[in-house]
N, C-alpha and C positions, 0 to 999 in steps of 0.2 A: 504494500500500500504506500503510495507516495506520501511524503511528509505533508502535513497540513491539518486543518481542523475539519470538523464535521458541521455542516449546515443542515439543520433538520426543519424542513418546511411542512406545514400541515395544520390540521385543526388544533385549536386550544379551547377547551370546554370544561364545564362542570358536569359531573355525572350524578344523576339521581337514580339510585339503584334500589330496587325492591325485590323481595323474595316471596314467591307464591308456594305455599305448602300443598302442592297437588300437581296434576299434570294438565297442561293446556289441552292436550289431545282429547281428554275426557269431556271437554266442553265444546268441541268443534264437530259440526256435522258437515262432512265432506261435500255433499251435494247442495249445501246451503251457504257456501262460503261467500257467494255474491251478495248475501243478505246479512253478513256477519255483524253482530252487535252483542258483545259479551263484556262482562266486567269480572274482575277477580279481586277478592279480598286478600290483600297482602299482609304478611306478618311483620315486616319492618321496612324502614326507609333509611338508606345511607346516602348522604350527600358528600360526594368525593370530587377531587380534582381529576381532570382527564383531558381528552383530546389526543389524537394519535401523535402529533409532534411533541407535545408536552410529556406524554408518557415515555416516548423513546428517549427524550432528553433526560428525564428523571433517571431512567435505567442506566444511561451512559454516565451520568453524574455519580450514581451509586458505585460504579466500577472505576471511578477515579478520573474520568475524562471530563473535559469542559466543552460540551457542545454548544452551538449557537442556535437558539430558538428563532424560527422565522414564521411569523403568522400574525393574524389580526385579532385584537381583543377589544372589549369595551372599557369604559372608565371604572368598571367594577373589578378590575384585574389586580389592584394593588396588593391584596393579601396573597393572592396566588403568585404574583411576581416575587414577593418576599420568600415564599415557600420554595420556589424553584431556585432562586439565587442562593438560598441556604444549602441547597443540594447541588451546587456547582454548575448551574446552568446560566449561560450568558443570555440575558434578556434585553440586551442593549439595542437590539434591532427590531423589537416587537412593535408593530403598528397599532396605535390606540385610536379607535373610532370615536368620533364625537357624537354619533347618532344611534349606535346600536349597543346592546348588551353583549357580553361574551357568550359564545355559543353554548348550547345546553343539550345534553344527552339524557334521555329518560328511558330506563330499561327495567323490565320485570323478568326474572328468571324462575323457572319451575324446578321441581325436584329432579327432573331428567336433564337439567342444564339447557333446556329449550328457552328461547328468549323472544319477547315482543319488545320492540324498541322504537323510539321516535327521536328525531334530531332537529333542533332549532338552530339554523346557521348563524343568525345575528351578525355580529361583526365579522365573521368569517368571510362574508361576501366582499369585504374590502381587501382580502389577500391579493386580489388582482392589481392593487395599487403598489405592491411592494416590488422594488427592483433589487436584484441580487448584487449588482456591481458595487454600490456603496457599502454593502455589508462586507464584501470581500476586501474592499479597500481598507476597512476598519480592522478586520481580523486576520487577513492574509488569505493566500490561495487555498481553496478547500481540497481536502483529500476526496471527499464526496459531498454532493448535495442530495440528501434524501428528499424526494418529493412525494409526500404522503397525501392521504385524502384531505381535500380542502375545497374551497371554491373552485369549480372546474376551470373557469377562465384564469384564475390564479395559478392553478397547476399547469395549464397550457403555457402561460407566460413564463413561468420558472423553467419549464422544460426547454422551451425555445431559446431562452437566454443561456442556458447551460450549453446547448449545442453551438450557439453563436460564439460564446466566449471560451469554449473548451473546458468547462467545468465537468468533471466526471459526475454522472448523476445516477441515482437509484430510483427506478420506477416502482412505486408502491401504491397503486391505485385503490386498492381495497374497497371501501364502501361505495366509491363512485362508480365501480364497475356495473352495478345493477342499474344505474341511471344513464350512464354515458353511452353514446352511440359508437359505432365502429370507427368513425373518423377521429373522435376524441381519443379513444383508447389507442388507436394506432399512433397518434401524435405523442401520447404520453409514454409509450413503450419503445418505439423505434430508436435505436442508438443508445439505450441505457447500458451502463457498465454492469448493472445488476438489476434483475427483475425479481421482485419478491411478491409472493401471493400464497394463499392457502390452496389446497387441492381443488376445491370447488371453484374458486376464483380463476384458477388456471384454465379451467374448461370454458368459463365465461369469456376470458381473453381470446381463446382460440375461436370460439363461436362468433363473437362480435367483430373481431378483426378479419375473419376469413382465412387466417393463417393456420397451418398445421402446427403441431408441437415442434417439429423440426424447424419450420420456418420462423417461429417465434424465437427459438434458440439462436438461429442464424442472425437475428437482428439485435441481439443483446450479447454481452460478454459472458454472462452467467445467469442461471435461473435457479432461484432458491424457493422451494415449495414446502410449506409447513404441512404436516400430515396429522395434526392433532395428537392423539394418544400414541400414534405410531412414529412420532418424531419429525424428521425433516429430510428432504431429498435435495441434493445439490448437483447441478449439471452445468457443464461448460461447453462452449462451442468447439473446443479442441478434443472432445470425446470423454473428458473426465466426468464420471457419474458415480455417486455413492449416496447411501442413506445412513443417518445417525438416529439411534433409538432415542425416545424421550427420556428425560432425566426422571429419577425416582421421585414420586410425590408422597407426601405424608398424609394429605387429605385433599379433597376437592371442595372449594367453597364458592368460587365465582370465576367463570372463564373470561370475563371482560378484561381486555388489556393484555392477554397472554401473548398474542402475536406481536404487540408493540415491544414487550419485554424481550422476546426472542430477537427482534431486530436490533435492540440495544446491545444485547450480549454478543451477537454476531459481529456487529460493527466494532465494538470495543476490542474483540480479539483480533480482528483484521488490523486495527490500529496498533496492537501489540506485535504485529507481524507474525502471528501464529498461523498454522496451516488452516486450510478451509475446514478440515474435519474438526480441529480444535475449536474453530470459530462456531461451528454448528453446535458443538457440545456446550460451549459457554452460553450460547443463546438458549439452548434447551434448559440448562440449569437455571438461568435467570427466569425463564418462563414458569418453571415449577414453583418458584416463590410467589408469583402473582396468582396462580390458580388456587393457592392455599389461603388467599386473603380476599376479603371483600373490598373492592376498590382497586384502582390501577396503580396507585402510588403509595400504598400503605405497607409494603413489605420492608423488612429491615434485616441486615445480617452484618457480621464482622467479616473481615478478610479471611480469617481462619475458618469461619463457618462456611463461607462460600467455597474455599479450596477443598475442605473436607467433603462437601457435597459433590463437587466435581469428581473427586476421587471415588466416592461411593457409587457413582453412576458409570464412570468411564475409566477408572483405574488410577494407579499411583503416578504413572508417567504423565497422564493428562493433568493431574493435580499439581505436579511439579512445574509443568509448563505454565500453568495459570498463576501459581504462587509467585513466580518470578516477576509478575506485573501488578500484584496487589499488595 
């Protein structure tokens, strides 16, 4: 990985997380979904900090890096800003809207980990006003610019600027894949140094772009596909391909933000110049911490605890490699 910092662009939001003590499926009638009108009595409400860019930045900060957060927020961001800055995140280039609140994610999870969610974009719509060049002038040439789910026009602008200025970028379309058309997704993916998605999203990318799996891989340098409980698959256009099993979990509490944590761990290990396999292992280990907690930025660990956990899942050699950087 070339020397440089990490610019993490994407949504910044607060999460309102609720838990339903039952199964959504028990209340759904398949042939009546066009008339869907149901409500669920939830057991609790957790109000947490979130948003994909902020979640990734938090994870990178926990692993000792200092990522640069790129996104748009409302004037209600002060407390959140303080939290992120205490966790080693550079918030100096965050755009503050004068008209909108910070984005909000509202999600209910049932006992099978199925979810119903809604997202209010708010200030996120102003991400299209952010130019990367002044940020790079302030912090230095980036190793990568991760372009996560955000205002679609903002994502497109960041991607095009990366191509024009030669910034290596990571395509991480995630939630926008369901709404974006083929033209948008092709614009966001083509030329990426790394394409990150989960397995379901990988099929959406292929379907909407009209590209086969091989054609997608030909247009990016590397494809990283998370596989849930089965871990992660890494493929490169030079023929490299392998899978890494998921890290051991102590319990499952809430899956929200697990993918963001994986991305943080993966990028941190690339920054440490570890192998791709080690990077996937570090990503899976950090993801395990998130699935065990409610909220996307509520996990905590010491360096020794993290290294021990890497070793428990992937062996002593992996633990030694990671310990050298924590």
